[in-house]
C-alpha positions in Angstrom: -25.8 -37.8 14.4 -25.3 -39.5 11.2 -29.1 -38.5 10.2 -28.3 -34.9 11.5 -25.3 -34.5 8.8 -27.1 -36.2 6.1 -29.8 -33.6 6.7 -27.6 -30.7 6.9 -25.8 -31.9 3.7 -29.1 -32.1 1.8 -30.3 -28.6 2.7 -26.9 -26.9 1.9 -27.1 -28.5 -1.4 -30.8 -27.1 -1.7 -29.7 -23.9 -0.7 -26.7 -23.8 -2.8 -28.9 -24.0 -5.9 -30.3 -20.5 -5.1 -27.0 -18.7 -4.1 -26.0 -15.4 -5.6 -22.6 -13.6 -5.5 -20.4 -10.8 -6.6 -19.5 -11.0 -10.3 -16.0 -9.5 -9.6 -14.5 -12.5 -8.2 -11.4 -13.2 -10.3 -13.3 -16.1 -11.8 -11.3 -19.5 -10.7 -7.6 -17.8 -9.8 -8.6 -16.7 -6.2 -10.5 -18.0 -3.2 -8.3 -18.8 -0.3 -10.8 -18.1 1.9 -10.4 -19.9 5.4 -13.6 -19.2 7.1 -14.2 -19.9 10.5 -12.1 -22.6 11.6 -13.7 -24.9 14.2 -11.7 -26.9 16.6 -8.9 -24.4 16.3 -6.3 -26.5 17.8 -6.8 -29.7 15.8 -5.5 -30.9 12.4 -7.9 -31.5 9.7 -7.9 -32.3 6.0 -11.1 -31.5 3.9 -12.4 -31.4 0.5 -14.3 -28.3 -0.8 -16.1 -27.3 -3.8 -17.0 -23.9 -5.4 -18.6 -22.7 -8.6 -18.5 -19.6 -10.5 -20.9 -18.7 -13.5 -20.4 -15.8 -15.9 -23.0 -14.7 -18.5 -22.2 -11.9 -21.0 -24.4 -11.0 -23.9 -23.4 -8.0 -26.2 -25.5 -6.6 -29.0 -23.6 -4.4 -31.2 -26.8 -3.4 -33.2 -24.9 -2.9 -36.3 -25.5 -4.1 -39.7 -23.7 -7.3 -40.4 -22.6 -8.0 -36.9 -24.4 -10.6 -34.8 -24.7 -10.5 -31.2 -22.0 -11.9 -29.1 -22.4 -14.0 -26.0 -20.3 -16.1 -23.6 -21.6 -18.5 -21.0 -18.6 -19.6 -18.9 -18.6 -22.0 -15.8 -15.5 -22.3 -13.3 -15.6 -25.2 -11.1 -13.3 -26.2 -8.4 -12.5 -29.0 -6.2 -9.9 -28.3 -3.5 -7.9 -30.6 -1.1 -6.8 -28.7 1.9 -6.0 -29.0 5.3 -4.4 -27.7 8.5 -1.1 -29.2 10.1 0.1 -28.1 13.3 4.0 -28.2 13.3 4.1 -26.9 16.9 1.9 -25.5 19.5 2.2 -22.0 17.7 2.7 -22.8 14.0 0.1 -24.1 11.7 0.4 -24.7 8.2 -2.2 -24.8 5.7 -2.1 -26.3 2.0 -4.4 -26.1 -0.9 -4.3 -28.3 -3.8 -7.1 -27.2 -6.4 -8.6 -29.3 -9.2 -10.5 -27.1 -11.8 -12.8 -28.4 -14.5 -14.0 -25.0 -16.4 -16.2 -24.7 -19.5 -16.3 -21.7 -21.7 -19.1 -21.6 -24.5 -19.7 -18.5 -26.8 -20.5 -17.6 -30.0 -17.0 -19.0 -31.4 -16.1 -21.0 -28.3 -16.7 -24.2 -26.8 -13.6 -24.8 -24.6 -13.1 -27.2 -21.7 -10.3 -26.9 -19.3 -9.4 -29.4 -16.4 -6.7 -30.4 -14.1 -4.3 -29.2 -11.5 -4.4 -25.7 -10.4 -1.8 -23.7 -8.8 -1.0 -25.2 -5.1 -0.6 -22.9 -2.1 1.0 -23.4 1.2 0.9 -20.9 4.2 2.3 -21.0 7.6 0.8 -18.9 10.4 2.0 -18.2 13.9 -0.7 -18.0 16.5 -0.3 -14.5 18.3 -3.3 -14.6 20.3 -5.6 -17.4 21.6 -8.0 -17.2 24.4 -10.3 -20.0 22.9 -9.1 -22.6 25.3 -9.7 -20.5 28.4 -13.1 -21.3 29.8 -13.5 -18.3 31.9 -13.3 -16.1 29.2 -16.7 -14.6 28.1 -15.3 -13.7 24.5 -12.8 -15.9 22.7 -10.5 -14.2 20.3 -7.9 -16.1 18.0 -5.1 -14.0 15.9 -2.8 -15.7 13.6 -0.4 -13.9 10.9 2.1 -15.7 8.5 2.9 -16.0 4.8 3.0 -18.4 2.2 3.9 -19.2 -1.2 1.8 -19.9 -4.3 3.4 -22.2 -6.9 2.8 -22.3 -10.5 1.8 -25.9 -11.0 -1.2 -25.3 -13.0 -1.3 -25.0 -16.7 -1.4 -21.2 -17.7 -0.8 -21.5 -21.6 -3.8 -23.4 -22.6 -4.7 -22.4 -26.6 -7.3 -22.9 -28.8 -6.8 -22.9 -32.7 -3.2 -21.2 -31.9 -4.6 -18.5 -29.7 -4.0 -18.1 -25.9 -7.3 -18.5 -24.1 -8.6 -15.7 -21.6 -6.0 -15.7 -18.5 -9.2 -16.2 -16.2 -9.9 -19.2 -17.9 -6.3 -20.8 -17.4 -6.0 -23.5 -14.6 -2.9 -21.5 -13.3 -1.3 -18.1 -13.4 2.3 -19.1 -14.2 3.8 -17.2 -11.3 5.2 -17.8 -8.2 3.5 -15.6 -5.7 4.3 -14.7 -2.2 1.5 -13.9 0.3 0.8 -12.5 3.4 -2.0 -13.8 5.8 -4.0 -12.7 8.9 -6.8 -14.5 10.4 -8.9 -13.0 13.2 -11.8 -15.0 14.7 
């Protein structure tokens, strides 16, 4: 079993270097994707990592103006988990830590630290996953949560506020709606 876990981990790292995704991601501020949650009726706690890269190059093709470029990398390590409060209620918590790098013509900026903490509570509306006689198993949950402004959202360089997508947090308290169907 231990050998299988190590093998799968190594294959995952090898594949992740080849992965491509849509550039319209909102960079580091989103990403509350739950995925398919195994062992639906169990508590869990885990770490996950994500990386987004953005490359831009603009050639103004005018005299006296140099081309502009930006190479931005957004890394996030997130402590997250699910805890059952009762048989029908589950609570998810997300605690992100980001380390971002923005390098361009004029900028070479690093930002690292705690992001915005999120807590979501879901009510289990339907769960046929525990019924062995069912050919198809369905799970439906719905709920809501809150995102707290715990991440820095006022980082400046040379007295100027840096791009909002590069900030570690949003500076706002947000109320979220959640549904999960598996």
